[in-house]
C-alpha positions in Angstrom: 57.0 154.2 175.0 59.3 156.1 172.7 61.9 153.7 171.2 64.2 155.3 168.7 66.4 152.9 166.6 69.2 154.3 164.6 70.0 151.9 161.7 72.9 153.9 160.2 75.2 150.8 160.3 74.2 147.5 158.7 70.6 148.7 158.1 69.9 145.9 155.6 70.7 143.2 158.2 69.0 144.8 161.1 65.8 146.6 160.1 64.0 143.4 159.3 64.5 142.1 162.9 61.6 142.9 165.3 63.9 145.0 167.5 61.4 147.8 168.2 58.8 145.2 169.3 61.4 143.4 171.4 62.6 146.6 173.1 58.9 147.5 174.0 58.4 143.9 175.3 61.5 144.1 177.6 60.5 147.5 178.9 56.9 146.3 179.6 58.2 143.2 181.3 60.4 145.5 183.4 57.4 147.7 184.2 58.8 150.9 182.8 56.2 153.6 182.4 54.6 154.6 179.1 56.6 157.9 179.2 59.9 155.9 178.9 62.2 157.0 176.1 65.2 154.9 175.0 67.5 155.0 172.0 69.2 152.1 170.3 72.1 152.5 167.9 74.1 150.2 165.8 77.7 151.1 165.2 80.9 149.7 163.6 83.8 148.2 165.5 85.9 151.4 165.5 83.0 153.4 167.0 82.3 151.0 169.8 86.0 150.5 170.5 86.3 154.3 171.0 83.3 154.4 173.3 84.6 151.4 175.2 88.0 153.1 175.7 86.4 156.5 176.6 83.8 155.3 179.0 85.1 152.0 180.4 88.8 152.4 179.9 88.9 149.1 178.0 90.7 148.5 174.7 89.0 147.1 171.7 85.4 146.6 170.5 82.8 145.2 172.8 79.4 143.9 171.8 77.0 146.2 173.7 77.2 149.4 175.8 74.5 151.0 177.8 74.4 154.6 178.9 71.8 155.5 181.6 70.2 158.9 181.4 67.6 159.4 184.1 68.3 157.4 187.3 66.2 154.2 187.4 64.7 154.9 190.8 65.2 158.6 191.3 63.6 160.1 188.2 61.0 157.6 187.2 58.4 158.6 189.8 59.0 162.3 189.2 58.6 161.9 185.4 55.4 159.9 185.8 54.0 162.4 188.2 54.8 165.4 186.0 53.8 163.7 182.7 57.3 164.2 181.5 59.4 161.8 179.5 61.5 159.4 181.4 64.8 159.2 179.5 66.0 155.7 180.3 69.1 155.9 178.2 71.0 154.6 175.2 72.0 151.2 174.0 74.8 150.9 171.5 75.3 147.5 169.8 78.1 146.4 167.5 76.6 144.1 164.9 80.0 143.0 163.6 80.9 141.8 167.1 77.6 140.0 167.3 78.2 138.4 164.0 81.6 137.1 165.2 80.0 135.8 168.4 77.6 133.6 166.5 80.4 131.2 165.8 81.6 131.2 169.4 78.1 130.7 170.9 76.4 128.7 168.1 73.7 131.3 167.7 72.2 133.1 164.7 72.8 136.7 164.0 69.2 137.5 165.0 69.5 135.6 168.2 72.7 137.4 169.1 71.5 140.9 168.3 68.3 140.2 170.3 70.3 139.0 173.3 72.5 142.0 173.2 69.5 144.3 173.0 67.9 142.6 176.0 71.2 142.7 177.9 71.7 146.4 177.2 68.1 147.3 178.2 68.4 145.3 181.4 71.5 147.4 182.3 69.4 150.5 181.8 66.7 148.9 184.1 69.3 148.5 186.9 70.7 145.0 186.4 74.5 144.4 186.5 76.9 141.6 186.3 80.0 142.8 188.2 79.5 140.3 191.0 78.8 136.7 190.3 75.5 136.7 192.1 74.4 139.8 190.1 75.5 138.0 186.9 73.4 135.0 187.7 70.3 137.2 188.3 70.9 139.1 185.1 71.5 136.1 183.0 68.4 134.3 184.4 66.3 137.4 183.6 67.7 137.6 180.0 66.9 133.9 179.5 63.4 134.3 181.0 62.6 137.4 178.8 64.0 135.8 175.6 62.1 132.5 176.2 58.9 134.4 176.8 59.6 136.6 173.8 59.8 133.6 171.5 56.5 132.4 172.9 54.9 135.8 172.5 56.5 136.5 169.1 56.9 133.1 167.3 58.7 134.6 164.3 61.6 135.3 166.6 62.3 131.5 166.6 63.2 131.7 162.9 66.3 133.8 163.5 
């Protein structure tokens, strides 16, 4: 899997987290093919607020946005058959929003960023939370993956 992480914003806070490993773990758990490509970027509040307004029509910064490239079902089998890259998409995370959310949710910065990464990747894998039933499924999957991740990667518990 090709997982590209852009640490242009808050690099010192983020590059020490096992985000590349977590992204690979999520994609493996979701049975994405080895030819999968995904990018993860960390941006400031102004950038994510602009993206939120441009693409979702919502004002202000949000914590995470996902932008799908190749369709989850349509293109994956084609890419696998052709030996081509399957461009899953992009996950954009606002670490400043994550930092503020730690107070609200009683989490650490590491836990919050990891949750947002899992959340964004699950969106790219076809999960959604518009309807209550969908939200329950997605939240359960997030919890399942994060719990398994802390068992698989014990250092994640020290966030």
